[in-house]
mmCIF entry with sequence, helices, sheets and N, C-alpha, C, O atoms, coordinates in Angstrom:
data_MODEL
# 
_entry.id   MODEL 
# 
_entity.id                         1 
_entity.type                       polymer 
_entity.pdbx_number_of_molecules   1 
# 
_entity_poly.entity_id                      1 
_entity_poly.type                           'polypeptide(L)' 
_entity_poly.nstd_linkage                   no 
_entity_poly.nstd_monomer                   no 
_entity_poly.pdbx_seq_one_letter_code       MAKPNYSFEKRQREIAKKKKQDEKLAKKQAAKTAANPPPHGHGETPDRGE 
_entity_poly.pdbx_seq_one_letter_code_can   MAKPNYSFEKRQREIAKKKKQDEKLAKKQAAKTAANPPPHGHGETPDRGE 
_entity_poly.pdbx_strand_id                 A 
# 
loop_
_entity_poly_seq.entity_id 
_entity_poly_seq.num 
_entity_poly_seq.mon_id 
_entity_poly_seq.hetero 
1 1  MET n 
1 2  ALA n 
1 3  LYS n 
1 4  PRO n 
1 5  ASN n 
1 6  TYR n 
1 7  SER n 
1 8  PHE n 
1 9  GLU n 
1 10 LYS n 
1 11 ARG n 
1 12 GLN n 
1 13 ARG n 
1 14 GLU n 
1 15 ILE n 
1 16 ALA n 
1 17 LYS n 
1 18 LYS n 
1 19 LYS n 
1 20 LYS n 
1 21 GLN n 
1 22 ASP n 
1 23 GLU n 
1 24 LYS n 
1 25 LEU n 
1 26 ALA n 
1 27 LYS n 
1 28 LYS n 
1 29 GLN n 
1 30 ALA n 
1 31 ALA n 
1 32 LYS n 
1 33 THR n 
1 34 ALA n 
1 35 ALA n 
1 36 ASN n 
1 37 PRO n 
1 38 PRO n 
1 39 PRO n 
1 40 HIS n 
1 41 GLY n 
1 42 HIS n 
1 43 GLY n 
1 44 GLU n 
1 45 THR n 
1 46 PRO n 
1 47 ASP n 
1 48 ARG n 
1 49 GLY n 
1 50 GLU n 
# 
_struct_asym.id          A 
_struct_asym.entity_id   1 
# 
_struct_conf.conf_type_id            HELX_P 
_struct_conf.id                      HELX_P1 
_struct_conf.pdbx_PDB_helix_id       AA1 
_struct_conf.beg_label_comp_id       TYR 
_struct_conf.beg_label_asym_id       A 
_struct_conf.beg_label_seq_id        6 
_struct_conf.pdbx_beg_PDB_ins_code   ? 
_struct_conf.end_label_comp_id       ALA 
_struct_conf.end_label_asym_id       A 
_struct_conf.end_label_seq_id        35 
_struct_conf.pdbx_end_PDB_ins_code   ? 
_struct_conf.beg_auth_comp_id        TYR 
_struct_conf.beg_auth_asym_id        A 
_struct_conf.beg_auth_seq_id         6 
_struct_conf.end_auth_comp_id        ALA 
_struct_conf.end_auth_asym_id        A 
_struct_conf.end_auth_seq_id         35 
_struct_conf.pdbx_PDB_helix_class    1 
_struct_conf.details                 ? 
_struct_conf.pdbx_PDB_helix_length   30 
# 
_struct_conf_type.id          HELX_P 
_struct_conf_type.criteria    ? 
_struct_conf_type.reference   ? 
# 
loop_
_atom_site.group_PDB 
_atom_site.id 
_atom_site.type_symbol 
_atom_site.label_atom_id 
_atom_site.label_alt_id 
_atom_site.label_comp_id 
_atom_site.label_asym_id 
_atom_site.label_entity_id 
_atom_site.label_seq_id 
_atom_site.pdbx_PDB_ins_code 
_atom_site.Cartn_x 
_atom_site.Cartn_y 
_atom_site.Cartn_z 
_atom_site.occupancy 
_atom_site.B_iso_or_equiv 
_atom_site.pdbx_formal_charge 
_atom_site.auth_seq_id 
_atom_site.auth_comp_id 
_atom_site.auth_asym_id 
_atom_site.auth_atom_id 
_atom_site.pdbx_PDB_model_num 
ATOM 1   N N  . MET A 1 1  ? 10.909 61.982 20.820  1.00 0.00 ? 1  MET A N  1 
ATOM 2   C CA . MET A 1 1  ? 10.476 62.020 19.425  1.00 0.00 ? 1  MET A CA 1 
ATOM 3   C C  . MET A 1 1  ? 10.747 63.427 18.872  1.00 0.00 ? 1  MET A C  1 
ATOM 4   O O  . MET A 1 1  ? 10.513 64.421 19.560  1.00 0.00 ? 1  MET A O  1 
ATOM 5   N N  . ALA A 1 2  ? 11.223 63.503 17.673  1.00 0.00 ? 2  ALA A N  1 
ATOM 6   C CA . ALA A 1 2  ? 11.491 64.768 17.004  1.00 0.00 ? 2  ALA A CA 1 
ATOM 7   C C  . ALA A 1 2  ? 10.159 65.414 16.535  1.00 0.00 ? 2  ALA A C  1 
ATOM 8   O O  . ALA A 1 2  ? 9.221  64.748 16.098  1.00 0.00 ? 2  ALA A O  1 
ATOM 9   N N  . LYS A 1 3  ? 10.152 66.762 16.660  1.00 0.00 ? 3  LYS A N  1 
ATOM 10  C CA . LYS A 1 3  ? 8.949  67.427 16.221  1.00 0.00 ? 3  LYS A CA 1 
ATOM 11  C C  . LYS A 1 3  ? 9.043  67.661 14.707  1.00 0.00 ? 3  LYS A C  1 
ATOM 12  O O  . LYS A 1 3  ? 10.135 67.836 14.166  1.00 0.00 ? 3  LYS A O  1 
ATOM 13  N N  . PRO A 1 4  ? 7.908  67.661 14.045  1.00 0.00 ? 4  PRO A N  1 
ATOM 14  C CA . PRO A 1 4  ? 7.845  67.828 12.615  1.00 0.00 ? 4  PRO A CA 1 
ATOM 15  C C  . PRO A 1 4  ? 8.312  69.207 12.135  1.00 0.00 ? 4  PRO A C  1 
ATOM 16  O O  . PRO A 1 4  ? 8.078  70.218 12.798  1.00 0.00 ? 4  PRO A O  1 
ATOM 17  N N  . ASN A 1 5  ? 8.960  69.233 10.999  1.00 0.00 ? 5  ASN A N  1 
ATOM 18  C CA . ASN A 1 5  ? 9.404  70.512 10.443  1.00 0.00 ? 5  ASN A CA 1 
ATOM 19  C C  . ASN A 1 5  ? 8.369  71.003 9.385   1.00 0.00 ? 5  ASN A C  1 
ATOM 20  O O  . ASN A 1 5  ? 8.483  70.712 8.194   1.00 0.00 ? 5  ASN A O  1 
ATOM 21  N N  . TYR A 1 6  ? 7.418  71.714 9.850   1.00 0.00 ? 6  TYR A N  1 
ATOM 22  C CA . TYR A 1 6  ? 6.302  72.112 9.027   1.00 0.00 ? 6  TYR A CA 1 
ATOM 23  C C  . TYR A 1 6  ? 6.716  73.078 7.869   1.00 0.00 ? 6  TYR A C  1 
ATOM 24  O O  . TYR A 1 6  ? 6.156  73.042 6.773   1.00 0.00 ? 6  TYR A O  1 
ATOM 25  N N  . SER A 1 7  ? 7.673  73.896 8.156   1.00 0.00 ? 7  SER A N  1 
ATOM 26  C CA . SER A 1 7  ? 8.118  74.802 7.052   1.00 0.00 ? 7  SER A CA 1 
ATOM 27  C C  . SER A 1 7  ? 8.776  74.024 5.914   1.00 0.00 ? 7  SER A C  1 
ATOM 28  O O  . SER A 1 7  ? 8.619  74.391 4.749   1.00 0.00 ? 7  SER A O  1 
ATOM 29  N N  . PHE A 1 8  ? 9.490  72.982 6.225   1.00 0.00 ? 8  PHE A N  1 
ATOM 30  C CA . PHE A 1 8  ? 10.072 72.137 5.167   1.00 0.00 ? 8  PHE A CA 1 
ATOM 31  C C  . PHE A 1 8  ? 8.975  71.442 4.362   1.00 0.00 ? 8  PHE A C  1 
ATOM 32  O O  . PHE A 1 8  ? 9.043  71.403 3.133   1.00 0.00 ? 8  PHE A O  1 
ATOM 33  N N  . GLU A 1 9  ? 7.997  70.909 5.021   1.00 0.00 ? 9  GLU A N  1 
ATOM 34  C CA . GLU A 1 9  ? 6.939  70.186 4.391   1.00 0.00 ? 9  GLU A CA 1 
ATOM 35  C C  . GLU A 1 9  ? 6.108  71.218 3.465   1.00 0.00 ? 9  GLU A C  1 
ATOM 36  O O  . GLU A 1 9  ? 5.690  70.897 2.353   1.00 0.00 ? 9  GLU A O  1 
ATOM 37  N N  . LYS A 1 10 ? 5.925  72.432 4.015   1.00 0.00 ? 10 LYS A N  1 
ATOM 38  C CA . LYS A 1 10 ? 5.153  73.446 3.215   1.00 0.00 ? 10 LYS A CA 1 
ATOM 39  C C  . LYS A 1 10 ? 5.964  73.791 1.941   1.00 0.00 ? 10 LYS A C  1 
ATOM 40  O O  . LYS A 1 10 ? 5.395  73.895 0.855   1.00 0.00 ? 10 LYS A O  1 
ATOM 41  N N  . ARG A 1 11 ? 7.257  73.962 2.078   1.00 0.00 ? 11 ARG A N  1 
ATOM 42  C CA . ARG A 1 11 ? 8.103  74.289 0.954   1.00 0.00 ? 11 ARG A CA 1 
ATOM 43  C C  . ARG A 1 11 ? 8.059  73.200 -0.145  1.00 0.00 ? 11 ARG A C  1 
ATOM 44  O O  . ARG A 1 11 ? 8.003  73.474 -1.344  1.00 0.00 ? 11 ARG A O  1 
ATOM 45  N N  . GLN A 1 12 ? 8.090  71.942 0.355   1.00 0.00 ? 12 GLN A N  1 
ATOM 46  C CA . GLN A 1 12 ? 8.055  70.827 -0.583  1.00 0.00 ? 12 GLN A CA 1 
ATOM 47  C C  . GLN A 1 12 ? 6.633  70.802 -1.344  1.00 0.00 ? 12 GLN A C  1 
ATOM 48  O O  . GLN A 1 12 ? 6.570  70.519 -2.541  1.00 0.00 ? 12 GLN A O  1 
ATOM 49  N N  . ARG A 1 13 ? 5.588  71.091 -0.632  1.00 0.00 ? 13 ARG A N  1 
ATOM 50  C CA . ARG A 1 13 ? 4.291  71.160 -1.285  1.00 0.00 ? 13 ARG A CA 1 
ATOM 51  C C  . ARG A 1 13 ? 4.275  72.265 -2.317  1.00 0.00 ? 13 ARG A C  1 
ATOM 52  O O  . ARG A 1 13 ? 3.763  72.083 -3.421  1.00 0.00 ? 13 ARG A O  1 
ATOM 53  N N  . GLU A 1 14 ? 4.838  73.424 -1.960  1.00 0.00 ? 14 GLU A N  1 
ATOM 54  C CA . GLU A 1 14 ? 4.865  74.563 -2.887  1.00 0.00 ? 14 GLU A CA 1 
ATOM 55  C C  . GLU A 1 14 ? 5.666  74.227 -4.167  1.00 0.00 ? 14 GLU A C  1 
ATOM 56  O O  . GLU A 1 14 ? 5.258  74.541 -5.285  1.00 0.00 ? 14 GLU A O  1 
ATOM 57  N N  . ILE A 1 15 ? 6.821  73.577 -3.948  1.00 0.00 ? 15 ILE A N  1 
ATOM 58  C CA . ILE A 1 15 ? 7.659  73.169 -5.088  1.00 0.00 ? 15 ILE A CA 1 
ATOM 59  C C  . ILE A 1 15 ? 6.890  72.216 -6.025  1.00 0.00 ? 15 ILE A C  1 
ATOM 60  O O  . ILE A 1 15 ? 6.915  72.376 -7.245  1.00 0.00 ? 15 ILE A O  1 
ATOM 61  N N  . ALA A 1 16 ? 6.200  71.216 -5.422  1.00 0.00 ? 16 ALA A N  1 
ATOM 62  C CA . ALA A 1 16 ? 5.436  70.287 -6.194  1.00 0.00 ? 16 ALA A CA 1 
ATOM 63  C C  . ALA A 1 16 ? 4.279  70.984 -6.944  1.00 0.00 ? 16 ALA A C  1 
ATOM 64  O O  . ALA A 1 16 ? 4.013  70.671 -8.105  1.00 0.00 ? 16 ALA A O  1 
ATOM 65  N N  . LYS A 1 17 ? 3.644  71.863 -6.320  1.00 0.00 ? 17 LYS A N  1 
ATOM 66  C CA . LYS A 1 17 ? 2.559  72.648 -6.953  1.00 0.00 ? 17 LYS A CA 1 
ATOM 67  C C  . LYS A 1 17 ? 3.057  73.500 -8.115  1.00 0.00 ? 17 LYS A C  1 
ATOM 68  O O  . LYS A 1 17 ? 2.411  73.574 -9.160  1.00 0.00 ? 17 LYS A O  1 
ATOM 69  N N  . LYS A 1 18 ? 4.200  74.137 -7.930  1.00 0.00 ? 18 LYS A N  1 
ATOM 70  C CA . LYS A 1 18 ? 4.767  74.978 -8.997  1.00 0.00 ? 18 LYS A CA 1 
ATOM 71  C C  . LYS A 1 18 ? 5.172  74.091 -10.150 1.00 0.00 ? 18 LYS A C  1 
ATOM 72  O O  . LYS A 1 18 ? 4.943  74.454 -11.304 1.00 0.00 ? 18 LYS A O  1 
ATOM 73  N N  . LYS A 1 19 ? 5.777  72.918 -9.880  1.00 0.00 ? 19 LYS A N  1 
ATOM 74  C CA . LYS A 1 19 ? 6.193  71.969 -10.953 1.00 0.00 ? 19 LYS A CA 1 
ATOM 75  C C  . LYS A 1 19 ? 4.966  71.514 -11.742 1.00 0.00 ? 19 LYS A C  1 
ATOM 76  O O  . LYS A 1 19 ? 5.028  71.469 -12.971 1.00 0.00 ? 19 LYS A O  1 
ATOM 77  N N  . LYS A 1 20 ? 3.888  71.186 -11.105 1.00 0.00 ? 20 LYS A N  1 
ATOM 78  C CA . LYS A 1 20 ? 2.682  70.689 -11.724 1.00 0.00 ? 20 LYS A CA 1 
ATOM 79  C C  . LYS A 1 20 ? 2.094  71.808 -12.597 1.00 0.00 ? 20 LYS A C  1 
ATOM 80  O O  . LYS A 1 20 ? 1.657  71.535 -13.715 1.00 0.00 ? 20 LYS A O  1 
ATOM 81  N N  . GLN A 1 21 ? 2.072  73.078 -12.109 1.00 0.00 ? 21 GLN A N  1 
ATOM 82  C CA . GLN A 1 21 ? 1.592  74.187 -12.894 1.00 0.00 ? 21 GLN A CA 1 
ATOM 83  C C  . GLN A 1 21 ? 2.417  74.425 -14.169 1.00 0.00 ? 21 GLN A C  1 
ATOM 84  O O  . GLN A 1 21 ? 1.869  74.656 -15.247 1.00 0.00 ? 21 GLN A O  1 
ATOM 85  N N  . ASP A 1 22 ? 3.790  74.358 -14.010 1.00 0.00 ? 22 ASP A N  1 
ATOM 86  C CA . ASP A 1 22 ? 4.636  74.552 -15.149 1.00 0.00 ? 22 ASP A CA 1 
ATOM 87  C C  . ASP A 1 22 ? 4.390  73.440 -16.221 1.00 0.00 ? 22 ASP A C  1 
ATOM 88  O O  . ASP A 1 22 ? 4.319  73.718 -17.418 1.00 0.00 ? 22 ASP A O  1 
ATOM 89  N N  . GLU A 1 23 ? 4.267  72.198 -15.747 1.00 0.00 ? 23 GLU A N  1 
ATOM 90  C CA . GLU A 1 23 ? 4.020  71.116 -16.673 1.00 0.00 ? 23 GLU A CA 1 
ATOM 91  C C  . GLU A 1 23 ? 2.654  71.310 -17.421 1.00 0.00 ? 23 GLU A C  1 
ATOM 92  O O  . GLU A 1 23 ? 2.546  71.036 -18.616 1.00 0.00 ? 23 GLU A O  1 
ATOM 93  N N  . LYS A 1 24 ? 1.708  71.752 -16.733 1.00 0.00 ? 24 LYS A N  1 
ATOM 94  C CA . LYS A 1 24 ? 0.372  72.021 -17.324 1.00 0.00 ? 24 LYS A CA 1 
ATOM 95  C C  . LYS A 1 24 ? 0.446  73.124 -18.348 1.00 0.00 ? 24 LYS A C  1 
ATOM 96  O O  . LYS A 1 24 ? -0.138 73.015 -19.426 1.00 0.00 ? 24 LYS A O  1 
ATOM 97  N N  . LEU A 1 25 ? 1.179  74.220 -18.015 1.00 0.00 ? 25 LEU A N  1 
ATOM 98  C CA . LEU A 1 25 ? 1.357  75.325 -18.927 1.00 0.00 ? 25 LEU A CA 1 
ATOM 99  C C  . LEU A 1 25 ? 2.085  74.877 -20.147 1.00 0.00 ? 25 LEU A C  1 
ATOM 100 O O  . LEU A 1 25 ? 1.670  75.198 -21.260 1.00 0.00 ? 25 LEU A O  1 
ATOM 101 N N  . ALA A 1 26 ? 3.178  74.132 -19.985 1.00 0.00 ? 26 ALA A N  1 
ATOM 102 C CA . ALA A 1 26 ? 3.954  73.592 -21.122 1.00 0.00 ? 26 ALA A CA 1 
ATOM 103 C C  . ALA A 1 26 ? 3.131  72.715 -22.051 1.00 0.00 ? 26 ALA A C  1 
ATOM 104 O O  . ALA A 1 26 ? 3.264  72.751 -23.274 1.00 0.00 ? 26 ALA A O  1 
ATOM 105 N N  . LYS A 1 27 ? 2.271  71.922 -21.412 1.00 0.00 ? 27 LYS A N  1 
ATOM 106 C CA . LYS A 1 27 ? 1.397  71.027 -22.204 1.00 0.00 ? 27 LYS A CA 1 
ATOM 107 C C  . LYS A 1 27 ? 0.376  71.876 -23.034 1.00 0.00 ? 27 LYS A C  1 
ATOM 108 O O  . LYS A 1 27 ? 0.119  71.613 -24.209 1.00 0.00 ? 27 LYS A O  1 
ATOM 109 N N  . LYS A 1 28 ? -0.162 72.867 -22.371 1.00 0.00 ? 28 LYS A N  1 
ATOM 110 C CA . LYS A 1 28 ? -1.125 73.767 -23.095 1.00 0.00 ? 28 LYS A CA 1 
ATOM 111 C C  . LYS A 1 28 ? -0.454 74.476 -24.292 1.00 0.00 ? 28 LYS A C  1 
ATOM 112 O O  . LYS A 1 28 ? -0.996 74.552 -25.395 1.00 0.00 ? 28 LYS A O  1 
ATOM 113 N N  . GLN A 1 29 ? 0.749  74.986 -24.006 1.00 0.00 ? 29 GLN A N  1 
ATOM 114 C CA . GLN A 1 29 ? 1.473  75.664 -25.086 1.00 0.00 ? 29 GLN A CA 1 
ATOM 115 C C  . GLN A 1 29 ? 1.826  74.768 -26.259 1.00 0.00 ? 29 GLN A C  1 
ATOM 116 O O  . GLN A 1 29 ? 1.751  75.169 -27.420 1.00 0.00 ? 29 GLN A O  1 
ATOM 117 N N  . ALA A 1 30 ? 2.224  73.510 -25.916 1.00 0.00 ? 30 ALA A N  1 
ATOM 118 C CA . ALA A 1 30 ? 2.524  72.519 -26.961 1.00 0.00 ? 30 ALA A CA 1 
ATOM 119 C C  . ALA A 1 30 ? 1.299  72.217 -27.800 1.00 0.00 ? 30 ALA A C  1 
ATOM 120 O O  . ALA A 1 30 ? 1.355  72.136 -29.027 1.00 0.00 ? 30 ALA A O  1 
ATOM 121 N N  . ALA A 1 31 ? 0.190  72.052 -27.095 1.00 0.00 ? 31 ALA A N  1 
ATOM 122 C CA . ALA A 1 31 ? -1.091 71.768 -27.802 1.00 0.00 ? 31 ALA A CA 1 
ATOM 123 C C  . ALA A 1 31 ? -1.471 72.942 -28.701 1.00 0.00 ? 31 ALA A C  1 
ATOM 124 O O  . ALA A 1 31 ? -1.885 72.752 -29.844 1.00 0.00 ? 31 ALA A O  1 
ATOM 125 N N  . LYS A 1 32 ? -1.327 74.143 -28.177 1.00 0.00 ? 32 LYS A N  1 
ATOM 126 C CA . LYS A 1 32 ? -1.712 75.397 -28.947 1.00 0.00 ? 32 LYS A CA 1 
ATOM 127 C C  . LYS A 1 32 ? -0.823 75.444 -30.184 1.00 0.00 ? 32 LYS A C  1 
ATOM 128 O O  . LYS A 1 32 ? -1.325 75.663 -31.286 1.00 0.00 ? 32 LYS A O  1 
ATOM 129 N N  . THR A 1 33 ? 0.494  75.242 -30.029 1.00 0.00 ? 33 THR A N  1 
ATOM 130 C CA . THR A 1 33 ? 1.433  75.348 -31.179 1.00 0.00 ? 33 THR A CA 1 
ATOM 131 C C  . THR A 1 33 ? 1.118  74.315 -32.177 1.00 0.00 ? 33 THR A C  1 
ATOM 132 O O  . THR A 1 33 ? 1.176  74.614 -33.370 1.00 0.00 ? 33 THR A O  1 
ATOM 133 N N  . ALA A 1 34 ? 0.784  73.111 -31.801 1.00 0.00 ? 34 ALA A N  1 
ATOM 134 C CA . ALA A 1 34 ? 0.488  71.979 -32.745 1.00 0.00 ? 34 ALA A CA 1 
ATOM 135 C C  . ALA A 1 34 ? -0.814 72.242 -33.470 1.00 0.00 ? 34 ALA A C  1 
ATOM 136 O O  . ALA A 1 34 ? -0.962 71.871 -34.634 1.00 0.00 ? 34 ALA A O  1 
ATOM 137 N N  . ALA A 1 35 ? -1.746 72.867 -32.808 1.00 0.00 ? 35 ALA A N  1 
ATOM 138 C CA . ALA A 1 35 ? -3.064 73.152 -33.384 1.00 0.00 ? 35 ALA A CA 1 
ATOM 139 C C  . ALA A 1 35 ? -3.038 74.333 -34.330 1.00 0.00 ? 35 ALA A C  1 
ATOM 140 O O  . ALA A 1 35 ? -3.809 74.373 -35.290 1.00 0.00 ? 35 ALA A O  1 
ATOM 141 N N  . ASN A 1 36 ? -2.162 75.301 -34.077 1.00 0.00 ? 36 ASN A N  1 
ATOM 142 C CA . ASN A 1 36 ? -2.105 76.539 -34.867 1.00 0.00 ? 36 ASN A CA 1 
ATOM 143 C C  . ASN A 1 36 ? -0.672 76.736 -35.386 1.00 0.00 ? 36 ASN A C  1 
ATOM 144 O O  . ASN A 1 36 ? 0.066  77.532 -34.805 1.00 0.00 ? 36 ASN A O  1 
ATOM 145 N N  . PRO A 1 37 ? -0.247 76.043 -36.457 1.00 0.00 ? 37 PRO A N  1 
ATOM 146 C CA . PRO A 1 37 ? 1.087  76.266 -36.976 1.00 0.00 ? 37 PRO A CA 1 
ATOM 147 C C  . PRO A 1 37 ? 1.204  77.655 -37.594 1.00 0.00 ? 37 PRO A C  1 
ATOM 148 O O  . PRO A 1 37 ? 0.226  78.160 -38.145 1.00 0.00 ? 37 PRO A O  1 
ATOM 149 N N  . PRO A 1 38 ? 2.387  78.292 -37.515 1.00 0.00 ? 38 PRO A N  1 
ATOM 150 C CA . PRO A 1 38 ? 2.494  79.615 -38.138 1.00 0.00 ? 38 PRO A CA 1 
ATOM 151 C C  . PRO A 1 38 ? 2.278  79.615 -39.623 1.00 0.00 ? 38 PRO A C  1 
ATOM 152 O O  . PRO A 1 38 ? 2.722  78.670 -40.274 1.00 0.00 ? 38 PRO A O  1 
ATOM 153 N N  . PRO A 1 39 ? 1.636  80.590 -40.213 1.00 0.00 ? 39 PRO A N  1 
ATOM 154 C CA . PRO A 1 39 ? 1.348  80.605 -41.655 1.00 0.00 ? 39 PRO A CA 1 
ATOM 155 C C  . PRO A 1 39 ? 2.654  80.756 -42.429 1.00 0.00 ? 39 PRO A C  1 
ATOM 156 O O  . PRO A 1 39 ? 3.621  81.339 -41.937 1.00 0.00 ? 39 PRO A O  1 
ATOM 157 N N  . HIS A 1 40 ? 2.665  80.200 -43.694 1.00 0.00 ? 40 HIS A N  1 
ATOM 158 C CA . HIS A 1 40 ? 3.801  80.305 -44.552 1.00 0.00 ? 40 HIS A CA 1 
ATOM 159 C C  . HIS A 1 40 ? 3.875  81.730 -45.043 1.00 0.00 ? 40 HIS A C  1 
ATOM 160 O O  . HIS A 1 40 ? 2.866  82.421 -45.180 1.00 0.00 ? 40 HIS A O  1 
ATOM 161 N N  . GLY A 1 41 ? 5.131  82.163 -45.312 1.00 0.00 ? 41 GLY A N  1 
ATOM 162 C CA . GLY A 1 41 ? 5.403  83.540 -45.807 1.00 0.00 ? 41 GLY A CA 1 
ATOM 163 C C  . GLY A 1 41 ? 5.272  84.580 -44.739 1.00 0.00 ? 41 GLY A C  1 
ATOM 164 O O  . GLY A 1 41 ? 5.102  85.758 -45.055 1.00 0.00 ? 41 GLY A O  1 
ATOM 165 N N  . HIS A 1 42 ? 5.343  84.201 -43.494 1.00 0.00 ? 42 HIS A N  1 
ATOM 166 C CA . HIS A 1 42 ? 5.254  85.147 -42.434 1.00 0.00 ? 42 HIS A CA 1 
ATOM 167 C C  . HIS A 1 42 ? 6.601  85.872 -42.240 1.00 0.00 ? 42 HIS A C  1 
ATOM 168 O O  . HIS A 1 42 ? 7.404  85.536 -41.369 1.00 0.00 ? 42 HIS A O  1 
ATOM 169 N N  . GLY A 1 43 ? 6.805  86.917 -43.130 1.00 0.00 ? 43 GLY A N  1 
ATOM 170 C CA . GLY A 1 43 ? 8.034  87.684 -43.047 1.00 0.00 ? 43 GLY A CA 1 
ATOM 171 C C  . GLY A 1 43 ? 9.183  87.060 -43.770 1.00 0.00 ? 43 GLY A C  1 
ATOM 172 O O  . GLY A 1 43 ? 10.284 87.611 -43.777 1.00 0.00 ? 43 GLY A O  1 
ATOM 173 N N  . GLU A 1 44 ? 8.962  85.941 -44.369 1.00 0.00 ? 44 GLU A N  1 
ATOM 174 C CA . GLU A 1 44 ? 10.110 85.267 -45.090 1.00 0.00 ? 44 GLU A CA 1 
ATOM 175 C C  . GLU A 1 44 ? 9.717  85.122 -46.556 1.00 0.00 ? 44 GLU A C  1 
ATOM 176 O O  . GLU A 1 44 ? 8.536  85.017 -46.888 1.00 0.00 ? 44 GLU A O  1 
ATOM 177 N N  . THR A 1 45 ? 10.754 85.120 -47.453 1.00 0.00 ? 45 THR A N  1 
ATOM 178 C CA . THR A 1 45 ? 10.521 84.853 -48.831 1.00 0.00 ? 45 THR A CA 1 
ATOM 179 C C  . THR A 1 45 ? 10.690 83.412 -49.075 1.00 0.00 ? 45 THR A C  1 
ATOM 180 O O  . THR A 1 45 ? 11.624 82.806 -48.551 1.00 0.00 ? 45 THR A O  1 
ATOM 181 N N  . PRO A 1 46 ? 9.792  82.800 -49.883 1.00 0.00 ? 46 PRO A N  1 
ATOM 182 C CA . PRO A 1 46 ? 9.903  81.377 -50.103 1.00 0.00 ? 46 PRO A CA 1 
ATOM 183 C C  . PRO A 1 46 ? 11.087 81.047 -50.998 1.00 0.00 ? 46 PRO A C  1 
ATOM 184 O O  . PRO A 1 46 ? 11.422 81.830 -51.886 1.00 0.00 ? 46 PRO A O  1 
ATOM 185 N N  . ASP A 1 47 ? 11.715 79.920 -50.784 1.00 0.00 ? 47 ASP A N  1 
ATOM 186 C CA . ASP A 1 47 ? 12.833 79.500 -51.611 1.00 0.00 ? 47 ASP A CA 1 
ATOM 187 C C  . ASP A 1 47 ? 12.393 78.898 -52.894 1.00 0.00 ? 47 ASP A C  1 
ATOM 188 O O  . ASP A 1 47 ? 11.702 77.880 -52.898 1.00 0.00 ? 47 ASP A O  1 
ATOM 189 N N  . ARG A 1 48 ? 12.773 79.500 -53.996 1.00 0.00 ? 48 ARG A N  1 
ATOM 190 C CA . ARG A 1 48 ? 12.319 79.047 -55.276 1.00 0.00 ? 48 ARG A CA 1 
ATOM 191 C C  . ARG A 1 48 ? 13.336 78.154 -56.071 1.00 0.00 ? 48 ARG A C  1 
ATOM 192 O O  . ARG A 1 48 ? 13.123 77.807 -57.233 1.00 0.00 ? 48 ARG A O  1 
ATOM 193 N N  . GLY A 1 49 ? 14.424 77.818 -55.379 1.00 0.00 ? 49 GLY A N  1 
ATOM 194 C CA . GLY A 1 49 ? 15.388 76.927 -55.934 1.00 0.00 ? 49 GLY A CA 1 
ATOM 195 C C  . GLY A 1 49 ? 16.278 77.570 -56.995 1.00 0.00 ? 49 GLY A C  1 
ATOM 196 O O  . GLY A 1 49 ? 16.815 76.855 -57.840 1.00 0.00 ? 49 GLY A O  1 
ATOM 197 N N  . GLU A 1 50 ? 16.451 78.860 -56.983 1.00 0.00 ? 50 GLU A N  1 
ATOM 198 C CA . GLU A 1 50 ? 17.195 79.558 -58.018 1.00 0.00 ? 50 GLU A CA 1 
ATOM 199 C C  . GLU A 1 50 ? 18.642 79.606 -57.635 1.00 0.00 ? 50 GLU A C  1 
ATOM 200 O O  . GLU A 1 50 ? 19.458 80.156 -58.375 1.00 0.00 ? 50 GLU A O  1 
# 
């Protein structure tokens, strides 16, 4: 019987954990952006149709 490759299993767990953290962070950032849109006129001049 082959012995288990613990370092491979550990690396796979670390990759899964990192992916989950990245997804959670992206979800938080998307929610924050949706909740707080940037104000109008933030360094830009409005287009008056001239």
